[in-house]
PyMOL Python script that loads the backbone (N, CA, C, O; Angstrom):
from pymol import cmd

cmd.read_pdbstr("""\
ATOM      1  N   MET A   1     -11.771 -26.356  19.023  1.00  0.00           N
ATOM      2  CA  MET A   1     -11.681 -25.306  18.036  1.00  0.00           C
ATOM      3  C   MET A   1     -11.938 -25.898  16.652  1.00  0.00           C
ATOM      4  O   MET A   1     -11.407 -26.958  16.324  1.00  0.00           O
ATOM      5  N   SER A   2     -12.736 -25.232  15.855  1.00  0.00           N
ATOM      6  CA  SER A   2     -13.067 -25.743  14.527  1.00  0.00           C
ATOM      7  C   SER A   2     -11.896 -25.555  13.577  1.00  0.00           C
ATOM      8  O   SER A   2     -10.983 -24.771  13.836  1.00  0.00           O
ATOM      9  N   SER A   3     -11.941 -26.290  12.473  1.00  0.00           N
ATOM     10  CA  SER A   3     -10.855 -26.184  11.494  1.00  0.00           C
ATOM     11  C   SER A   3     -10.823 -24.797  10.862  1.00  0.00           C
ATOM     12  O   SER A   3      -9.757 -24.309  10.489  1.00  0.00           O
ATOM     13  N   ARG A   4     -11.981 -24.163  10.741  1.00  0.00           N
ATOM     14  CA  ARG A   4     -12.040 -22.813  10.190  1.00  0.00           C
ATOM     15  C   ARG A   4     -11.336 -21.827  11.126  1.00  0.00           C
ATOM     16  O   ARG A   4     -10.604 -20.950  10.669  1.00  0.00           O
ATOM     17  N   SER A   5     -11.558 -21.972  12.429  1.00  0.00           N
ATOM     18  CA  SER A   5     -10.902 -21.104  13.398  1.00  0.00           C
ATOM     19  C   SER A   5      -9.402 -21.331  13.392  1.00  0.00           C
ATOM     20  O   SER A   5      -8.629 -20.380  13.509  1.00  0.00           O
ATOM     21  N   GLN A   6      -8.985 -22.579  13.258  1.00  0.00           N
ATOM     22  CA  GLN A   6      -7.562 -22.896  13.222  1.00  0.00           C
ATOM     23  C   GLN A   6      -6.923 -22.292  11.976  1.00  0.00           C
ATOM     24  O   GLN A   6      -5.810 -21.769  12.034  1.00  0.00           O
ATOM     25  N   ALA A   7      -7.621 -22.366  10.859  1.00  0.00           N
ATOM     26  CA  ALA A   7      -7.100 -21.802   9.616  1.00  0.00           C
ATOM     27  C   ALA A   7      -6.954 -20.289   9.745  1.00  0.00           C
ATOM     28  O   ALA A   7      -5.950 -19.723   9.314  1.00  0.00           O
ATOM     29  N   ASN A   8      -7.954 -19.633  10.339  1.00  0.00           N
ATOM     30  CA  ASN A   8      -7.884 -18.185  10.534  1.00  0.00           C
ATOM     31  C   ASN A   8      -6.736 -17.817  11.451  1.00  0.00           C
ATOM     32  O   ASN A   8      -6.050 -16.823  11.215  1.00  0.00           O
ATOM     33  N   THR A   9      -6.518 -18.599  12.490  1.00  0.00           N
ATOM     34  CA  THR A   9      -5.430 -18.341  13.421  1.00  0.00           C
ATOM     35  C   THR A   9      -4.086 -18.491  12.706  1.00  0.00           C
ATOM     36  O   THR A   9      -3.177 -17.686  12.913  1.00  0.00           O
ATOM     37  N   GLN A  10      -3.962 -19.516  11.869  1.00  0.00           N
ATOM     38  CA  GLN A  10      -2.723 -19.716  11.129  1.00  0.00           C
ATOM     39  C   GLN A  10      -2.508 -18.580  10.128  1.00  0.00           C
ATOM     40  O   GLN A  10      -1.383 -18.113   9.954  1.00  0.00           O
ATOM     41  N   ASP A  11      -3.575 -18.138   9.475  1.00  0.00           N
ATOM     42  CA  ASP A  11      -3.472 -17.017   8.545  1.00  0.00           C
ATOM     43  C   ASP A  11      -3.038 -15.758   9.285  1.00  0.00           C
ATOM     44  O   ASP A  11      -2.188 -15.008   8.807  1.00  0.00           O
ATOM     45  N   ASP A  12      -3.631 -15.532  10.459  1.00  0.00           N
ATOM     46  CA  ASP A  12      -3.281 -14.372  11.271  1.00  0.00           C
ATOM     47  C   ASP A  12      -1.825 -14.440  11.714  1.00  0.00           C
ATOM     48  O   ASP A  12      -1.124 -13.428  11.703  1.00  0.00           O
ATOM     49  N   ASP A  13      -1.371 -15.623  12.103  1.00  0.00           N
ATOM     50  CA  ASP A  13       0.020 -15.793  12.519  1.00  0.00           C
ATOM     51  C   ASP A  13       0.967 -15.507  11.364  1.00  0.00           C
ATOM     52  O   ASP A  13       2.001 -14.863  11.544  1.00  0.00           O
ATOM     53  N   GLY A  14       0.611 -15.990  10.175  1.00  0.00           N
ATOM     54  CA  GLY A  14       1.429 -15.731   8.989  1.00  0.00           C
ATOM     55  C   GLY A  14       1.456 -14.260   8.640  1.00  0.00           C
ATOM     56  O   GLY A  14       2.494 -13.725   8.249  1.00  0.00           O
ATOM     57  N   LEU A  15       0.323 -13.609   8.779  1.00  0.00           N
ATOM     58  CA  LEU A  15       0.238 -12.180   8.497  1.00  0.00           C
ATOM     59  C   LEU A  15       1.072 -11.391   9.492  1.00  0.00           C
ATOM     60  O   LEU A  15       1.793 -10.468   9.112  1.00  0.00           O
ATOM     61  N   GLU A  16       0.976 -11.751  10.759  1.00  0.00           N
ATOM     62  CA  GLU A  16       1.763 -11.077  11.785  1.00  0.00           C
ATOM     63  C   GLU A  16       3.254 -11.246  11.529  1.00  0.00           C
ATOM     64  O   GLU A  16       4.028 -10.306  11.707  1.00  0.00           O
ATOM     65  N   ALA A  17       3.658 -12.444  11.113  1.00  0.00           N
ATOM     66  CA  ALA A  17       5.067 -12.697  10.806  1.00  0.00           C
ATOM     67  C   ALA A  17       5.512 -11.856   9.619  1.00  0.00           C
ATOM     68  O   ALA A  17       6.615 -11.309   9.627  1.00  0.00           O
ATOM     69  N   ALA A  18       4.664 -11.747   8.595  1.00  0.00           N
ATOM     70  CA  ALA A  18       4.991 -10.936   7.426  1.00  0.00           C
ATOM     71  C   ALA A  18       5.116  -9.459   7.799  1.00  0.00           C
ATOM     72  O   ALA A  18       5.989  -8.756   7.291  1.00  0.00           O
ATOM     73  N   ILE A  19       4.245  -9.000   8.681  1.00  0.00           N
ATOM     74  CA  ILE A  19       4.305  -7.609   9.151  1.00  0.00           C
ATOM     75  C   ILE A  19       5.619  -7.361   9.875  1.00  0.00           C
ATOM     76  O   ILE A  19       6.298  -6.362   9.634  1.00  0.00           O
ATOM     77  N   ASP A  20       5.966  -8.278  10.760  1.00  0.00           N
ATOM     78  CA  ASP A  20       7.220  -8.153  11.505  1.00  0.00           C
ATOM     79  C   ASP A  20       8.423  -8.145  10.576  1.00  0.00           C
ATOM     80  O   ASP A  20       9.369  -7.388  10.793  1.00  0.00           O
ATOM     81  N   GLN A  21       8.397  -8.989   9.532  1.00  0.00           N
ATOM     82  CA  GLN A  21       9.502  -9.039   8.575  1.00  0.00           C
ATOM     83  C   GLN A  21       9.618  -7.732   7.791  1.00  0.00           C
ATOM     84  O   GLN A  21      10.722  -7.240   7.559  1.00  0.00           O
ATOM     85  N   ALA A  22       8.482  -7.176   7.387  1.00  0.00           N
ATOM     86  CA  ALA A  22       8.499  -5.927   6.632  1.00  0.00           C
ATOM     87  C   ALA A  22       9.064  -4.792   7.483  1.00  0.00           C
ATOM     88  O   ALA A  22       9.866  -3.992   7.001  1.00  0.00           O
ATOM     89  N   ILE A  23       8.651  -4.721   8.736  1.00  0.00           N
ATOM     90  CA  ILE A  23       9.153  -3.681   9.630  1.00  0.00           C
ATOM     91  C   ILE A  23      10.642  -3.878   9.889  1.00  0.00           C
ATOM     92  O   ILE A  23      11.405  -2.912   9.883  1.00  0.00           O
ATOM     93  N   ALA A  24      11.058  -5.116  10.114  1.00  0.00           N
ATOM     94  CA  ALA A  24      12.471  -5.399  10.358  1.00  0.00           C
ATOM     95  C   ALA A  24      13.328  -5.051   9.141  1.00  0.00           C
ATOM     96  O   ALA A  24      14.450  -4.564   9.287  1.00  0.00           O
ATOM     97  N   ALA A  25      12.798  -5.301   7.939  1.00  0.00           N
ATOM     98  CA  ALA A  25      13.536  -4.989   6.715  1.00  0.00           C
ATOM     99  C   ALA A  25      13.784  -3.495   6.573  1.00  0.00           C
ATOM    100  O   ALA A  25      14.725  -3.076   5.899  1.00  0.00           O
ATOM    101  N   CYS A  26      12.946  -2.703   7.205  1.00  0.00           N
ATOM    102  CA  CYS A  26      13.095  -1.239   7.158  1.00  0.00           C
ATOM    103  C   CYS A  26      13.673  -0.706   8.465  1.00  0.00           C
ATOM    104  O   CYS A  26      13.483   0.461   8.809  1.00  0.00           O
ATOM    105  N   ASP A  27      14.375  -1.564   9.183  1.00  0.00           N
ATOM    106  CA  ASP A  27      15.044  -1.187  10.443  1.00  0.00           C
ATOM    107  C   ASP A  27      14.095  -0.569  11.462  1.00  0.00           C
ATOM    108  O   ASP A  27      14.486   0.315  12.224  1.00  0.00           O
ATOM    109  N   GLY A  28      12.866  -1.029  11.474  1.00  0.00           N
ATOM    110  CA  GLY A  28      11.896  -0.573  12.465  1.00  0.00           C
ATOM    111  C   GLY A  28      11.239   0.759  12.147  1.00  0.00           C
ATOM    112  O   GLY A  28      10.407   1.230  12.922  1.00  0.00           O
ATOM    113  N   ASP A  29      11.589   1.370  11.038  1.00  0.00           N
ATOM    114  CA  ASP A  29      11.015   2.665  10.657  1.00  0.00           C
ATOM    115  C   ASP A  29       9.674   2.426   9.969  1.00  0.00           C
ATOM    116  O   ASP A  29       9.617   1.925   8.846  1.00  0.00           O
ATOM    117  N   MET A  30       8.603   2.790  10.658  1.00  0.00           N
ATOM    118  CA  MET A  30       7.250   2.531  10.153  1.00  0.00           C
ATOM    119  C   MET A  30       6.962   3.304   8.862  1.00  0.00           C
ATOM    120  O   MET A  30       6.302   2.787   7.961  1.00  0.00           O
ATOM    121  N   ARG A  31       7.456   4.534   8.777  1.00  0.00           N
ATOM    122  CA  ARG A  31       7.225   5.335   7.580  1.00  0.00           C
ATOM    123  C   ARG A  31       7.893   4.701   6.364  1.00  0.00           C
ATOM    124  O   ARG A  31       7.308   4.651   5.283  1.00  0.00           O
ATOM    125  N   SER A  32       9.103   4.223   6.542  1.00  0.00           N
ATOM    126  CA  SER A  32       9.811   3.549   5.450  1.00  0.00           C
ATOM    127  C   SER A  32       9.110   2.256   5.068  1.00  0.00           C
ATOM    128  O   SER A  32       9.055   1.894   3.893  1.00  0.00           O
ATOM    129  N   THR A  33       8.578   1.566   6.059  1.00  0.00           N
ATOM    130  CA  THR A  33       7.859   0.323   5.798  1.00  0.00           C
ATOM    131  C   THR A  33       6.625   0.592   4.944  1.00  0.00           C
ATOM    132  O   THR A  33       6.370  -0.109   3.965  1.00  0.00           O
ATOM    133  N   ILE A  34       5.864   1.612   5.324  1.00  0.00           N
ATOM    134  CA  ILE A  34       4.657   1.954   4.572  1.00  0.00           C
ATOM    135  C   ILE A  34       5.025   2.394   3.158  1.00  0.00           C
ATOM    136  O   ILE A  34       4.365   2.009   2.193  1.00  0.00           O
ATOM    137  N   ARG A  35       6.075   3.196   3.038  1.00  0.00           N
ATOM    138  CA  ARG A  35       6.520   3.651   1.722  1.00  0.00           C
ATOM    139  C   ARG A  35       6.895   2.458   0.844  1.00  0.00           C
ATOM    140  O   ARG A  35       6.502   2.397  -0.321  1.00  0.00           O
ATOM    141  N   ALA A  36       7.645   1.522   1.393  1.00  0.00           N
ATOM    142  CA  ALA A  36       8.068   0.340   0.634  1.00  0.00           C
ATOM    143  C   ALA A  36       6.862  -0.486   0.199  1.00  0.00           C
ATOM    144  O   ALA A  36       6.836  -0.993  -0.923  1.00  0.00           O
ATOM    145  N   LEU A  37       5.879  -0.626   1.058  1.00  0.00           N
ATOM    146  CA  LEU A  37       4.686  -1.400   0.715  1.00  0.00           C
ATOM    147  C   LEU A  37       3.866  -0.711  -0.377  1.00  0.00           C
ATOM    148  O   LEU A  37       3.315  -1.374  -1.256  1.00  0.00           O
ATOM    149  N   ILE A  38       3.788   0.611  -0.319  1.00  0.00           N
ATOM    150  CA  ILE A  38       3.059   1.356  -1.351  1.00  0.00           C
ATOM    151  C   ILE A  38       3.766   1.216  -2.699  1.00  0.00           C
ATOM    152  O   ILE A  38       3.117   0.996  -3.721  1.00  0.00           O
ATOM    153  N   VAL A  39       5.089   1.343  -2.704  1.00  0.00           N
ATOM    154  CA  VAL A  39       5.857   1.206  -3.947  1.00  0.00           C
ATOM    155  C   VAL A  39       5.674  -0.195  -4.517  1.00  0.00           C
ATOM    156  O   VAL A  39       5.459  -0.358  -5.718  1.00  0.00           O
ATOM    157  N   ALA A  40       5.760  -1.207  -3.651  1.00  0.00           N
ATOM    158  CA  ALA A  40       5.582  -2.589  -4.110  1.00  0.00           C
ATOM    159  C   ALA A  40       4.185  -2.795  -4.676  1.00  0.00           C
ATOM    160  O   ALA A  40       4.023  -3.464  -5.697  1.00  0.00           O
ATOM    161  N   ASN A  41       3.180  -2.233  -4.029  1.00  0.00           N
ATOM    162  CA  ASN A  41       1.806  -2.378  -4.488  1.00  0.00           C
ATOM    163  C   ASN A  41       1.613  -1.708  -5.856  1.00  0.00           C
ATOM    164  O   ASN A  41       0.942  -2.260  -6.728  1.00  0.00           O
ATOM    165  N   GLU A  42       2.196  -0.530  -6.041  1.00  0.00           N
ATOM    166  CA  GLU A  42       2.091   0.159  -7.325  1.00  0.00           C
ATOM    167  C   GLU A  42       2.783  -0.642  -8.426  1.00  0.00           C
ATOM    168  O   GLU A  42       2.280  -0.718  -9.547  1.00  0.00           O
ATOM    169  N   TYR A  43       3.926  -1.235  -8.113  1.00  0.00           N
ATOM    170  CA  TYR A  43       4.640  -2.055  -9.079  1.00  0.00           C
ATOM    171  C   TYR A  43       3.782  -3.252  -9.496  1.00  0.00           C
ATOM    172  O   TYR A  43       3.659  -3.555 -10.683  1.00  0.00           O
ATOM    173  N   LEU A  44       3.196  -3.924  -8.514  1.00  0.00           N
ATOM    174  CA  LEU A  44       2.365  -5.095  -8.813  1.00  0.00           C
ATOM    175  C   LEU A  44       1.122  -4.703  -9.615  1.00  0.00           C
ATOM    176  O   LEU A  44       0.706  -5.434 -10.513  1.00  0.00           O
ATOM    177  N   ALA A  45       0.535  -3.560  -9.295  1.00  0.00           N
ATOM    178  CA  ALA A  45      -0.635  -3.090 -10.050  1.00  0.00           C
ATOM    179  C   ALA A  45      -0.257  -2.823 -11.503  1.00  0.00           C
ATOM    180  O   ALA A  45      -1.026  -3.136 -12.411  1.00  0.00           O
ATOM    181  N   ALA A  46       0.922  -2.245 -11.727  1.00  0.00           N
ATOM    182  CA  ALA A  46       1.380  -1.991 -13.091  1.00  0.00           C
ATOM    183  C   ALA A  46       1.622  -3.309 -13.829  1.00  0.00           C
ATOM    184  O   ALA A  46       1.297  -3.425 -15.011  1.00  0.00           O
ATOM    185  N   GLU A  47       2.187  -4.294 -13.145  1.00  0.00           N
ATOM    186  CA  GLU A  47       2.412  -5.603 -13.754  1.00  0.00           C
ATOM    187  C   GLU A  47       1.083  -6.253 -14.156  1.00  0.00           C
ATOM    188  O   GLU A  47       0.970  -6.811 -15.248  1.00  0.00           O
ATOM    189  N   VAL A  48       0.100  -6.182 -13.296  1.00  0.00           N
ATOM    190  CA  VAL A  48      -1.216  -6.751 -13.598  1.00  0.00           C
ATOM    191  C   VAL A  48      -1.805  -6.058 -14.821  1.00  0.00           C
ATOM    192  O   VAL A  48      -2.363  -6.711 -15.702  1.00  0.00           O
ATOM    193  N   SER A  49      -1.680  -4.753 -14.870  1.00  0.00           N
ATOM    194  CA  SER A  49      -2.212  -3.998 -16.000  1.00  0.00           C
ATOM    195  C   SER A  49      -1.550  -4.427 -17.311  1.00  0.00           C
ATOM    196  O   SER A  49      -2.228  -4.624 -18.319  1.00  0.00           O
ATOM    197  N   GLU A  50      -0.234  -4.569 -17.290  1.00  0.00           N
ATOM    198  CA  GLU A  50       0.484  -4.995 -18.495  1.00  0.00           C
ATOM    199  C   GLU A  50       0.081  -6.409 -18.901  1.00  0.00           C
ATOM    200  O   GLU A  50      -0.103  -6.682 -20.087  1.00  0.00           O
ATOM    201  N   LEU A  51      -0.055  -7.296 -17.947  1.00  0.00           N
ATOM    202  CA  LEU A  51      -0.461  -8.669 -18.261  1.00  0.00           C
ATOM    203  C   LEU A  51      -1.872  -8.717 -18.831  1.00  0.00           C
ATOM    204  O   LEU A  51      -2.149  -9.478 -19.758  1.00  0.00           O
ATOM    205  N   MET A  52      -2.763  -7.900 -18.274  1.00  0.00           N
ATOM    206  CA  MET A  52      -4.140  -7.874 -18.784  1.00  0.00           C
ATOM    207  C   MET A  52      -4.161  -7.373 -20.226  1.00  0.00           C
ATOM    208  O   MET A  52      -4.922  -7.881 -21.051  1.00  0.00           O
ATOM    209  N   LYS A  53      -3.328  -6.379 -20.529  1.00  0.00           N
ATOM    210  CA  LYS A  53      -3.250  -5.886 -21.909  1.00  0.00           C
ATOM    211  C   LYS A  53      -2.732  -6.971 -22.843  1.00  0.00           C
ATOM    212  O   LYS A  53      -3.262  -7.163 -23.937  1.00  0.00           O
ATOM    213  N   ALA A  54      -1.704  -7.672 -22.413  1.00  0.00           N
ATOM    214  CA  ALA A  54      -1.113  -8.722 -23.243  1.00  0.00           C
ATOM    215  C   ALA A  54      -2.109  -9.839 -23.506  1.00  0.00           C
ATOM    216  O   ALA A  54      -2.205 -10.332 -24.630  1.00  0.00           O
ATOM    217  N   VAL A  55      -2.840 -10.236 -22.501  1.00  0.00           N
ATOM    218  CA  VAL A  55      -3.831 -11.296 -22.669  1.00  0.00           C
ATOM    219  C   VAL A  55      -4.955 -10.819 -23.574  1.00  0.00           C
ATOM    220  O   VAL A  55      -5.426 -11.574 -24.424  1.00  0.00           O
ATOM    221  N   SER A  56      -5.387  -9.587 -23.405  1.00  0.00           N
ATOM    222  CA  SER A  56      -6.459  -9.058 -24.245  1.00  0.00           C
ATOM    223  C   SER A  56      -6.047  -9.038 -25.709  1.00  0.00           C
ATOM    224  O   SER A  56      -6.832  -9.419 -26.578  1.00  0.00           O
ATOM    225  N   HIS A  57      -4.815  -8.596 -25.994  1.00  0.00           N
ATOM    226  CA  HIS A  57      -4.347  -8.552 -27.376  1.00  0.00           C
ATOM    227  C   HIS A  57      -4.240  -9.963 -27.951  1.00  0.00           C
ATOM    228  O   HIS A  57      -4.610 -10.195 -29.102  1.00  0.00           O
ATOM    229  N   ALA A  58      -3.748 -10.883 -27.173  1.00  0.00           N
ATOM    230  CA  ALA A  58      -3.623 -12.266 -27.650  1.00  0.00           C
ATOM    231  C   ALA A  58      -4.995 -12.867 -27.909  1.00  0.00           C
ATOM    232  O   ALA A  58      -5.179 -13.588 -28.890  1.00  0.00           O
ATOM    233  N   TYR A  59      -5.954 -12.581 -27.048  1.00  0.00           N
ATOM    234  CA  TYR A  59      -7.303 -13.114 -27.222  1.00  0.00           C
ATOM    235  C   TYR A  59      -7.924 -12.555 -28.499  1.00  0.00           C
ATOM    236  O   TYR A  59      -8.527 -13.297 -29.276  1.00  0.00           O
ATOM    237  N   VAL A  60      -7.779 -11.260 -28.714  1.00  0.00           N
ATOM    238  CA  VAL A  60      -8.349 -10.616 -29.900  1.00  0.00           C
ATOM    239  C   VAL A  60      -7.736 -11.193 -31.165  1.00  0.00           C
ATOM    240  O   VAL A  60      -8.424 -11.343 -32.175  1.00  0.00           O
ATOM    241  N   ARG A  61      -6.458 -11.515 -31.123  1.00  0.00           N
ATOM    242  CA  ARG A  61      -5.771 -12.056 -32.300  1.00  0.00           C
ATOM    243  C   ARG A  61      -6.015 -13.547 -32.477  1.00  0.00           C
ATOM    244  O   ARG A  61      -5.489 -14.154 -33.410  1.00  0.00           O
ATOM    245  N   GLY A  62      -6.790 -14.131 -31.607  1.00  0.00           N
ATOM    246  CA  GLY A  62      -7.141 -15.533 -31.757  1.00  0.00           C
ATOM    247  C   GLY A  62      -6.102 -16.496 -31.264  1.00  0.00           C
ATOM    248  O   GLY A  62      -6.095 -17.657 -31.674  1.00  0.00           O
ATOM    249  N   ARG A  63      -5.223 -16.051 -30.393  1.00  0.00           N
ATOM    250  CA  ARG A  63      -4.176 -16.939 -29.894  1.00  0.00           C
ATOM    251  C   ARG A  63      -4.655 -17.822 -28.761  1.00  0.00           C
ATOM    252  O   ARG A  63      -3.998 -18.802 -28.410  1.00  0.00           O
ATOM    253  N   PHE A  64      -5.776 -17.487 -28.198  1.00  0.00           N
ATOM    254  CA  PHE A  64      -6.370 -18.317 -27.161  1.00  0.00           C
ATOM    255  C   PHE A  64      -7.645 -18.931 -27.691  1.00  0.00           C
ATOM    256  O   PHE A  64      -8.451 -18.249 -28.325  1.00  0.00           O
ATOM    257  N   GLN A  65      -7.833 -20.206 -27.439  1.00  0.00           N
ATOM    258  CA  GLN A  65      -9.067 -20.832 -27.842  1.00  0.00           C
ATOM    259  C   GLN A  65      -9.971 -20.915 -26.626  1.00  0.00           C
ATOM    260  O   GLN A  65      -9.513 -21.159 -25.510  1.00  0.00           O
ATOM    261  N   THR A  66     -11.240 -20.712 -26.854  1.00  0.00           N
ATOM    262  CA  THR A  66     -12.174 -20.792 -25.737  1.00  0.00           C
ATOM    263  C   THR A  66     -12.407 -22.258 -25.368  1.00  0.00           C
ATOM    264  O   THR A  66     -12.311 -23.153 -26.207  1.00  0.00           O
ATOM    265  N   TYR A  67     -12.707 -22.466 -24.130  1.00  0.00           N
ATOM    266  CA  TYR A  67     -12.971 -23.814 -23.634  1.00  0.00           C
ATOM    267  C   TYR A  67     -14.474 -24.032 -23.648  1.00  0.00           C
ATOM    268  O   TYR A  67     -15.215 -23.239 -23.067  1.00  0.00           O
ATOM    269  N   SER A  68     -14.932 -25.077 -24.292  1.00  0.00           N
ATOM    270  CA  SER A  68     -16.375 -25.333 -24.373  1.00  0.00           C
ATOM    271  C   SER A  68     -16.786 -26.518 -23.527  1.00  0.00           C
ATOM    272  O   SER A  68     -17.927 -26.976 -23.597  1.00  0.00           O
ATOM    273  N   GLY A  69     -15.855 -27.015 -22.726  1.00  0.00           N
ATOM    274  CA  GLY A  69     -16.079 -28.054 -21.733  1.00  0.00           C
ATOM    275  C   GLY A  69     -16.855 -29.195 -22.104  1.00  0.00           C
ATOM    276  O   GLY A  69     -17.063 -30.092 -21.286  1.00  0.00           O
TER     277      GLY A  69
END
""", "prot")
cmd.dss("prot")
cmd.show_as("cartoon", "prot")
cmd.util.cbc("prot")
cmd.orient("prot")
């Protein structure tokens, strides 16, 4: 088996474990699991949006210097 296949298998195993944990956290209720994942995703999207705004404002104000390598 190639290292790429092994990596994919490990990623799949980790994903399966995460799925099982999410379902277990919601006492096996699939609807609650999906609801919790949607709420978490919306929260993370809002956080990304706020961070992007903060970085944009800082960049405009000259708080970040560009890298000219």
